[in-house]
C-alpha positions, 0 to 999 in steps of 0.5 A: 309791773313790779318795782324793786323794793326799797331798801330799808334801814330803821334803827328799832333800839339804842341801849346800854347792853353792859357797863362797869366802871371801878376806881380801885385806888379811891380815895387816894387816887384823887390826890394824884396830879399827873396825867394817866396813861390811857389804854383803850381796847375796842371791838364790834359785834353783829349778828342776825336776830331774825326777820330782818332785825340785826344786833350791832354791839361796840365794847370798849375797855379803857384802863387809865393808870398812873405808873402801877396804880389804876385810876379807873377802868371802864367797860361799856358795851353800847348796842343797837337793834336795827331792821335792814330789808331789801339790801343785797347780801353783798352789801349787808356786811358793809351796813353791819360793819360801817353804818351800824357802828357809826350810829352807835358810836356817839352814844358809846362815847357819850355813856363813857364820858358820863360814867367817867365824870360820875367817877370823879374824873375829867371827861374822857372823849373817845376819839372818833373812829373810822369804821370804814377803814376798820372794815376794809382792814378786816376784810383784807385780813380775811382775804390773806388768811383765806385758804389757797384753794379759794380762787382769787376774786377780781374787781 
């Protein structure tokens, strides 16, 4: 009587992989009172590290400008190492694309807010991200880019 092995999902490590903050127009920029225009770019990355261990990272670049002047520029990669066992190969991309980023994102949000405060600006709270919706969009885009020779899958 062999029982199917139970799925395992453990957070091995959460860490800041890369962090930079620039305030190129300091100290003059602190005299400005108008609200900056924010440009936020975010990407995720996952890869196998071996032995059921996976890396997942979220990189965000935030540029705050007033007109042509940059108030601040923050780049941060927050990452995690996860042990994932006994999960089917069909489910693994969802775990890496949705589950892991949902765990890493709050730490990224806190790191960004903290560094913006330390740079002399009011806290910046990144808006919540629906990683499930992003994952679904990526899957649809990949299916549309798939070669015509690939048979369509039915669900």
